[in-house]
N, C-alpha and C positions, 0 to 999 in steps of 0.2 A: 602828372601825381593821377590822371585817373587811367593810364595804360600801366602805371606800375600797377594801380589796384588791380584793374584787368590779371594781368599778368597773373599776380599771386593767387587770386581765383583760377588760375589755369592749372598751376602749377609748375609753372617756370619763371623765372627771372627776365627783366625786362631786355635782354641781347637775346633769349630765346631758350636759356640752356635749363636745365632742371634744376628744382630746389626742394628740401624737403615740407611737405606738409606736417602742421601741425598735429601731434598727437592727439585722438580723438579717442572717448571714451567709449565701452559699450556696456548697456544695462544688462544686468542677469539677477535672474529669480530661484533662490536653492529651497528646496522644497525639504523638512527634513521632521521626526520625530526625536524630541527627546525623550528620556526618560521616565516615565509615569511617577512622580515625586512618591503615593503610598506603595509602590512598585520597587523591590529588594533592599527597601529602605535607603533609598536615592535621595532627599530630602537634604540630608548634609551636602553630599557632592555636586547638586544642583546651585549652593548657593557660593560655594568653591568656582564651580565654571565661572559663577561672577564675578569673582573676585578675580581670577586669572583673565579675566577682559578689561575689567581696569589697570592692571599691572602689565598691558600688550601683550598679554599671552590668548590670542582667541583663534579664533577658525580661518584659515589661510588656502586661497586656492589661486592656481596659477596655467591658463591657460598653453599649452602645446600648441605648435604647431602642424600644419598635417603637408605643409609647403616647404619649410625653410629647417635642414637640418645644420647642429650645433655643430663646426666640426674642432670644436677644444672636447665638445663631452661625445665621443664616434660620432658622427652625423644624427643623434636622435631629436627628436623634434623640438627646436628653442620654445624655451622658455617663455613667458612674460611676467610683466613684475606681479610679483603677488599681490592681491586683493583680498581683503578680510569681509568677512558676514557683517554685516550694519546690524542695530541695535538689535542684538545680543541681552543686552543686561534687563531693558522692560519685559524684557519675554519669558517671563520664568515658568518652568516647566508645567505643564498642564495636571490637575488631579488628574480628565482623566484624556486617554490616552488620545491623540489626534497631531495632523499635523501641523506642519507652521512653516510659514512662507518669511525667505528671510533675502531681500537685495542683497546683490555683491553688485559692486562696480569694477568693469578691466579699463589697465591703461591699452589701449592696441595700435600700434602700427603696422603696414603693410606688410615691410620689407624683416620685422622682425616675428610678427606671427602668421598675418597672411589669414589663410582660412584655421580655425581651431580646429584639431580633431578629436580634443582630450585636454587633459587636464588633472593636474595633481593638489588633489586635497591634504591638506597638514590640520590633525587638530591637538591644537596645545592644550584642549583644558583639560581637567584631570577625570570627566565621565564623556563613554561613549554615546554614541546617538549615530538614528538608522537615519540616512540620506537616500532620500526618495528619486531626485532627480534635480538636475540643472539648465535650465532655460536660458538661452543668450536671444536677446532683442536684437532686428537690425544690425546683424553683422553686415558687414559691408559687399556686396556679390552674391551676398546667402539670403540674405532676410535672418529666418529662424533657425537657429541650432538646438537640436536636445538632446540632451545626456540622462538616459535614461540606468539610476545606478540601483536602487536596492541591494542598497549593503549597509553594514556596522560599518562606522570610522571609531577606529580605538585609537584613546589617550596615544600623543607619539610617543612618549614614556614609555608606553607597553611593545607597544606595534612600531616598530623604530622604523620599517621599509615605508618608502612616500604608497599612497594608492593613488593605483592614475582609475580613471574611469574614461571611455571612450565613444562617442557618439551615436546616436541610435541608425548608423548607416551599418549595414553589412558587408563583411569582406570576407573573400577567400583568400587563404594565406600569401598566394601570391597578387593579391591584388587590392593589397595594405598600404597604403602610400609610406611611401620608402621613411621617412621621420618618424613614424607611429613603429614600426616595425619590431623595433628596439623593446618597448616597451610593450609592444602583445609579446612577444616573447618572454618580458623580466616576468609580468604577470603570470604566467605558467608556469615556471622554474619557481616564483616563491610559492603557487597552491600545490606544487608537489613536494615540498616538504624534504627535508634529505632522508628519512625515514628513521633518526633515530630520537630517544626521549620520550618525556610524555608530553602532550599537547596538552596545552592551555585554548579557553574558548578564543583567546585572540590571535593564535595561530593560523587560523585561516588554513590549514592543512587538511588536504585530502589522500586519505595513503588507506592501504589495504594489509586485512588481517585477518584470522582465522577466528573460526568460533572458539573462544581458547579463556572465556571467561564464565562459563556455565553453572560452577559451584566454584566452593572456596575450601580448599584444602584444608585452610588455617581455623577450620569451623569444630574440626575433630572426628565428624561424623565420617565415614569412609561409604554408607550406603549413599550416600549424595554424592558420590565421583561420577563422573560423567565425562566424555572422551569428547578431547579434540575434535570440534567437525569443520574440515577442509584441511588441504596437504597433504593427505593418504589414500591408498586405495581401498583402504576399508571403509573409513566415513568421509566420501569426498561431499564438498557443501560450497555455495556460493561466500564469496568472501565478503567478510563486512567494514565497516569503517573503525580504521587504526585508532585504539585513545592510548598507546605507549605506558598503559598505568605498570607501574614496577611487579615482576610477579610476586607470584603467594613465598612465603618462608617456607611453604611445607613442598611443593612442588615448583619450580620455578620453569618448568612450562604450563603454566596454569597463572594466566595473567591476573593478581588480586583483582576484585570486587569491593565498589563501594555498597558502604553499609546504606542501608533501605532510603532511610531520610534524606542522604546525600545525595539521591539518584537525579535530580533534578541534575547536580553536577556533573554527569557523566559528557566525558567528550564526544561531542560535533561540532563543525566548521559551526563556527556564530551567525552567517548567513541562511546556516539549514534549522535552524531552532524555530521552536512554534513561534509563531508573530503573539502581536499585543493580544489581537481580536479573540485570537485559538485560546485563549488563556489556558497558558503550558502546563501553572501550577493548577488549575481546575481540572483537567486529567490527570495530570500526576497526583495529586490529594486524591482524589477518586480512587485510584487505583491502590494508593497507599493506606487509604482508611478500609479496603476493602481486607488487603492483606495485613494489613498491620494492627484493626481493629475490628473489623468484622468478624473475619476468621476466627481468632480466639474466642470471643464472645460466641458464634455461632457454633464454634464448640461447644461450648462449656451448658448451650443451649442444648445442643441436640442431646449431649449426654444427658441433662436431667431429666430431658423429657422424650427419648427416645429419638432415635436417626430415623427413624420408617414415619411414612404416611400411608396410615393405615385405611384409606379409602379413595379414591377421586373426590370423595367432597373434601377429605381435608386435603390433599394436594390444591385444589380452588381455593379455598382460604388465601395462600399466597394473596390473589390480587381479591377475592370477595371483603376479605372484615382483618388481615390481615394476621403477622407473629406476633404476639408482646415479647420485646426483649426486656431481659432482666436488668435488674441494677447493678453496677458495680464501676469499679473506680476506673477503667479502663474508657466502657462505654462515656460515663461522666465526663472521661477530658475531650471526646470524640465532641461531646456539646461546646465547649467549652474552645474548645483548638481550631476545630474547623470551620468554615464563614456555613452559613446558614442554607445558602443555593449550594453547596455540596451535599450537605446532609437532606436535603430535598431529593436530589438525584439519585443517591443511591437509597436512601427512606422513604424518600414520598408521603414525609410528615413535616407538619408548620413544627417539632418539637418533642410531640408525643411519642412514644418509643415504643411503632407500632412497625416492623419491616412490612412492608405492603408493595403491591406490584404493580403496573398497570397491567390490563388486560391486553395476553396475545393476542392479536390479529384472528391466529388459526383457530380461537373456541369462543370469539365474539359473535360469531350468529347461531351456534350450535356446539353445544359441549361434549357433540359424539362423533363430527364427521371427520374427525383425524384420524378415527378407528377405522373407517371403509376402505378396500383394498383400491375402490379409486384416486379415492386422499396420497394413500401409501405409495401407487405408481405414479401420479399425477406429480410428485415429487422432483420426480428424477427427471422430469424435463422443463421446471417451471417451481423447483423451490428452489433451496440453497446450496444444492451440489448437482447443479445439472449438465456436470463437464463429466461423468464417467460412462454412464449408460451407454450400451453399442449393440450394434447386431450381432443376431449370432449367425456364424458361419459355418461351423461347424458342431457335429452333434456323437453322442454327446459332450459339452463341450471338456476341451483335452487342456491342462496345463503347462505350463512352457520350464516350471522350474527341475533343476539337473535331478532326473532321476535318481543316476549315483547317492545323489548326498540323500534325499528326499524322498525319493523311494514312487509309490504310482500315485501322484494328486490328480489324477482325471476325475470326473464325476460321476457321480454314480445317480445323478436322473438320468431316466429310462423313457422310452417311449410308452410304455406304459402306465406312468407318470402324467404325460398330458396327454394322452388320443382321445379321452372322453371331454378335451376343455378347448379343443380345436376348430370346433364347428365342422364335421364332418372330414378334416384336413390329416392327410398323415404328416409327422412331421418335416419329412424329405418336403412336403410340398410347401409346408408354412415355411419353409427357407427359402425356398426356391424363389416364393412372393412374396419376401421381406416381410413378413408377418410375426419374426420370433425377434426377441432381444433378453439381454441380457444386463444385470448389474453385479458384474463381479469382482468381491473384493476377496478370491481367494486368495492366488497366489502372492499379492501383497503382503498382506499377515501372514499367513502361515508360517512364513519362517522367522517371526518373533511370535510364534502362538506358546511355545512351551513355554518360551521364558516369563511372560506377560503371567499366564495362568499357573506358574510355579509361585513366581516369585513377588508378583503382588498382590492385590485384595479382587482383583478381578478375573473373573470367566468366562470367555469369551473365544467366542467360534471365530474360524472362516467362511465365509458365507457365498455362495452364488445364487439368484434370482433371476429366474427365466419370465420374461414377460413375455405377452400374445397383442397384437395391435389389430383391435377392435373395426367394425367400419366405420364409426366415429370418432375414428381415432386417438380416443383413450385406451389406454395398455390397462391388462388385466395380468394378473400376477398368478401364474399357473402350478409353481414349484417354486420351493426355499430347500435348498443344501445347506446343513447345517455340518461344519467336520472339524477334525482335533486331529493333534498329531497321535500316530500310534504309540497307546503305552509303553512299548519294546523301542522305541527308539526311532527317527526321521527317516530312518533308511526301509523302514518297513511302512510307509505309503503313510495314508491319509486314514480316519475312519471317518465314515460318514453317514450321513443318514437325512432322508427327504420326505420333508412336510410337504403336504397340498392343501388346498382350502376346504375350509364347511362343502359338504356335510359331514366331516370327519371330527372334528373336536377345534370348537371355538378358539379358546383361551389359549392351545399350545399352538394355532395358526398365528394368533393374537402376541406370545412368544418366541415366536418366527421370525416375526417382521420387525419385533422390537430388537433382535440380535443382528440382523441384516443395517437396520437403523441407528446402531451401536459400531456398526464398522463404517456405514457410510460417513456419518457425524467423527468420528475419528479422523478419515480421509481428508474430510473434506478440511478440518478448521488446522491442520496440519501437514496437506500437502495443496489442496486446492487453495487453499486461501495462504497459508505461512508458505510456502517455500515458493508456489507457481507464482507469487505475487510479491509480496514483501521480499521475501530474500532474495528471488532473482532481480531481482531490480537495482537493488544494490549497488552492483557495480556499476551499470548503468551508469548510476549517480555519480560514483568517485570517479567514474574516465572519464568523464563528460566535461567535471568540475576540472579536470588533472588536463587535459589534452585536448580539448575544443576551446577558443577564446572567447568570452561573452560576445565578438564581433561577428565569430561567427555563424554563418544563417542555423546550419543545423544546431547546432548551441541555441538559438532565438526559439528554434523549433520544441525541441526536447526539454527544455529547461523548465517551464512550468508545469511538466508532469511529475518531476521530483520533490516536487514542495514539501517540507516536512517527513519524507520519508525517511530521513536519518535518523530524523529526533522518535518518531513514532518507536521504529525498532529499534533504537538503543535503550529505552525503555519496556519496550517488549523483554530483550533479552536482563534488565532489571529484575523485573517481575509475573514474565507468563514463563519465559521457554526455556527460564532457568531452575538448574534442579532444585526440586519442592517446589518449584513455582507452580502459577496456578493452571497452566495447562496439563502439568502434571498429577495435579490433586482433581483434576474435573474429566477428563480423557482417559478412557480405558486403559492404552500403553502404558502410562502413569511411567516410574520412571524409565521407560525405552521411547518415547515421545521422540527425544529430537532422535536417536538413534534408528529408529521408523521414518521419521521426514528424511536425514540422510542416505538409506538404503533406496527409496524412489528417487533422489535427483542420480545415481547414477541412470536412470534410465527416459531423465528430463531431455529434451530436445529443444532447445528456442523456436526452431520454426513449426514445430508442430502446436506453439502457442497462439499462432494466427489463426485466427478462428476457421477460416474454410478450412483450415488442414485438418487442425483438430476433431472438424466434423467428418471428414473425410477418415479418417483414421480410422476415428470410431466404427466406419461406418454407416454412421446417420447423415451422410446426405452424399451423392455420386454426380461427376461434373453432369452437365447440361447447357448447352450453351443456348440453346431457347428460353429456359428458364432464369428469374431474376437473379442475379449476383454471379450467375454461370452455373450456380450449381441447385440441384434438385433435392429438396428435404425427403426422409421416408416415412416420416411422421412428419404431415404438411403442418398441425398445430404443436409445434415444440416451440411454446413459447421462447425462452433461453437462445433456438437457434435465428429464428425470422428477428426479433427485436435486434440480434446479438448480429446479424448480418448486415440490418441497416446501419445501424451503428458503425458498424465495421467498413461499409462502404463510404459511408461519409467522412469516414476518417481515413482511410488510401486517398479519395477523391484530394481532400486538402493537402496531402502531403506529397502528392504528383506535384498538383498546381504549384504545389509552393516552392519544391524542390527543384520543378524546371524553370526557375527564375533563374536561379545560380548556376545550374548544368547543363551545359544544351548539349555535353556532349557525355561517351564513356570516359574519353582520354582523360575530361573535369574531374572525374571520381579517382580516378588512377594518381592525378599529379596531386591532390588536395592533400599535402604532406600531413596538417593536422587530422584530415578523416583517417586516413590511413593507422596513423600512429594512435587515435582511438580507438580505432577497430583491434588493432594488433592487442595493445593491453588490457582492450576490454575480454577479447578472449584467452587470451596466453597468462593475464594474469588473474584480470576477476572472476574469470571463470577456471581457475588454471584446470581443476581437476576436470575437465571435459575440453581441456584446449587441442586434444589429440582428435576428436570428433570431426569424422570427414561430413556432417550437415554444416557445419559454420556455412554461413555465404561467406564469398570471397570478398567481395563488398569491390567490386571490380565494375560493377557497370553502377545504368540508373537505379535499374529495374530490382538488384538485391539494396539499394539503398532507399528504395522507396517502402517497398518491402518488410527490412526490417526497421523503417523510421516506426510504419503503420504498427505492427507488431509489436513494440515497444510502449508507444502511444495505448497502445489497446489494453495490455497487460497491466499497467499504472493505470488506467480509468473503468473502463468498461467492466474486464474481467474479475477486480475486484471488488467494483459496486456493486456485480450480479454472487457475489461470493461474500459478502461482509453483511450490508444493509439488512438484507432482509435475516439479518440471525434469530434478533427478539420476534418479529412476527411467526416465525414456528416455531424455533428453540428455545422462545422463553416458555413454552407450556411443554416441558420436560416429557411428560409419557408420550409426546408427536416426535421428539427427536433424543432419548434417551444417548447420551452418554459412556455411561459403564455397566455392564451387567454384571453382577456379584454372584450372580447361580447359574450352573447349566442348566439345559431343559428337566424338570420333573423324569425319570423312568417309568413306567407304567408299573407297581407295585411295592412299591416304595413308599415312607410317612410323607416324601413332598408329594408326593401325585395325589396321595388323598389330600393335603392340605389344599391342593390345586382345585381339588374337585368343591371340597366344601367355599373357599373364600377364593375365587379365581383372582379379583383385585386385587387385592392382599398380596397373593403370590407374587403377580406382576410388578406391581411397585417395589415389592422388595428383592425384585429380581433385575430392575433397575438401576435408575442414580438412587442414592443417599438422599437422603434432606440435606444432611451439611452440604454436599457436593452442589445439588441442585440449589439452593438457592445461592451461594455460592458463585454456581454458573451462571446465573440467570442477573446475578447483579454486574457481572462483568460484559455478558453481552447486553444487556440495555445499556451499557455506557460506548462501549464497539459500537452499536447502531446507529449514535446519533449524529446528525453533521451540526460541525458548529457555523458559529453565526460568522467567519471570513470567509467559508467556502468558496471555491469558483469552482464552475463547473465544466464539462466538454463543451468549448465553444465559446469561451468566455478567458480572459488572461486580464492580472492582476496589476498589470503596466499598461496608462495610456501614453500611446507614440513609442509602442517598443518598435518600434522601426522604420526607418527614413523611407520607405521602397514602395509607395499608390498601387502597387500591384501585390504587395502581399498582403497587404491590407485588407483589398480588396479579396485577395484568395478567401481571407479568415472571415469575412465578411460572408460570401457565400455559403464556406462551412458552417456558419452560427444558421443562416437560412434554412439550408438541407439537415439540421440538429433538429429544428424545430416542425418540420415535414415530417420528419422521425416521429416525435413527440405528438400530433397530429394522429400519423394510420395507430400508433400505438392504443390512446384513445377509442379509436375507429375498430379495431381487433378487439378491446376490453369488451365493446359495448354488443360483439357478434355472439349471439345465446350457442349458434351452432361449434363455436370455437369453446370445447369443453374446459379440456386441461390450463384456458387462462385464467380462470378461477377457479374451478373445481367444488367439489362438499361443501368444501369451508367457505366458499363464497369471499375468495382475496382473490381482485384483478390481479395479472401481471406486470409489476411498475417497475421492477428490479435493475431496469434498463433506460427510463423514462430520464432521461438528460437531465433535467432541473429540479430541483427541490426546491424547499421552505426549511426551514432551521430545525433541527429536533431530531426526534426519529421518526420518520415518514415511509420508511420501506420504499424511496427509489431517491433519485437524484443520481447522477456520475460525475463523483469529483474529479478535474481534472488528474489530481496525483493519489497517492493511497496517505492520506494523510491521520488515519486513526487504525 
């Protein structure tokens, strides 16, 4: 008898033959988040889910074998017996969003399952839930196996396809265990959809479309007509996520729009929607309140009390005392229908009808330092838009516009305008010694300027600003050129007028700087911020989800940098960039905003968005093998570039270390079918209007992969942070960053000129952004300058156990440490008094590229992705 027992324990019969070992159980833990019972009227659905459990309609999971194929199912990995989440009934959805862990017990057999490589989950409830992870313990021969999920699982009655999740191991396509290959392929096919029909939130489809929903032809207002962006040589643009909404009734080429109150229902794949802690309704209600409630009430207020600030003291009341809002039914409904925290966000009030804003940092230390030439120039290096200034390489500056169409657009700035300000140098000597720089907003704006000035309330100029680099590395503006189209036609060239600093005329010089700021504000918001970050990244989000499996190492590298981007862009189309939206209302190009953005996309070059390439293109840096990062900055105290190169280098080292774990040779890049299809689709579909550009990387070697991935991460994280989170800091005080000019420069001998002499401050304020646009503009940028409580910053990940490769985790830890060192260096630099561009006359330390931040409006922090 003892021999039989010993034989059984060894897995053999008493004659030495093999026998079946009894089935064993594997314990697992599932972590998920039920929908908040206070969210989306979800309490009833939660109760129904409990009845589903009582009736045997629970949440089932089946393990997928990574070693045993099922001949009856195309050799796909064998499925284990269904196991069910345990103890669902006692666990009611929490009043506050949180994770809940459930036990699950699987039957396991070596010959059937062996090593689990994935699992199938089926939700038989009435309500979706967010599945965080599954972790198996004590798997024979493997130990712990972790499956990161991070996806919404919809009821099977809505989403009929099986949801499949894989382990946290990374596999290039040819490395995927054979029984899992078809599961991997089928998952990607489902994510691509079929290109047909209107998409619903549970469809999980990523697809492309042109910007064809920026106006509503059915509203009867032809003045709101806007061109479709993308799909034409005239209006090229990156693609955005397709919704499949039906066409408008009046124009089949234009997609119908959702009503404002239904903006939250705009389609983006469910996994791209804001998370619970992001409080999407908080952001959306803030935007809706501005558009639907604040805007009409402020229009009435400004109509009744005047739409002008009469003095700078009058403008400062926004921060010192506030503006009393009138009583009225619309505003009464605001207090009734919108939560108090949202009212506090927009109105900064505990219920009183006072519109009051926090004091922007640009006027905290001094109410007048923003007016100085030093601050005007410093913000070109350390302000909201430090990505335009360039070295002056030829004098006078020459236009690149087609002279057959636009005539002579060359600059009228002469050596006579500059020679007394160059410390004894000639212009040629100053150029040779890299002393002259230019902020050039001429060629970009001139093609639209006639239409803007004739067809909107704006009265703007194209501008050129020449600056001189002083010995302390600060810049001094020497001359500003204001240009208008020739009154007889574009072919006759530009009408230019050049202004120089006092001792000429102080108010005229201040106005000239204001016209430059108006140009720069529009370019910043529409190009540097929206086009060059939000818009150009969205095709990467779509292509990555369509063509790279979740187990692909490049998917794991890039995916954290796409979080919330499709959602915020979709809301932007509803409220911000649409015809008649907030952008058009608060920026000088008005109804030409997005056309203007499209015209600049014609000149977009992905490779030039890499920071080193951008700096070299603008002549702000030159290659130098002995300098840090291999570049020598021509302005050593260039905060954006100095901090940015540290960040860029940390990102690039991380990408290089990570990708080297999976691609040992260039052949591995070329033979990666998913990677090649991803890049091909990105170029030919996502950025289809630029697909024939010769500068696109061919994705044939490791250097191209590293540089491309580094650039994507840079755009989505650091570049967006540098151009977004300082908006309220600098532009919250509108005189510093006006967005609209409403009058031309007063001409001597006119009534306007005499008015300027009598009351220069009033003329200045009545030239720049009006009261209504100011109130709406700063309401918006304060909202958009704020970090949410669930932000993940560069060097952080929202998923524990995101990879099974210890070398990858170690490389990521080194990345985090490198960023901590960058933070320390930024603090040190900001403490060096000789680096005057880092804080300037306004005493604001440069922190826009400081990697981490607290919640709220901080003027620092680099989120992983474009989340706002």
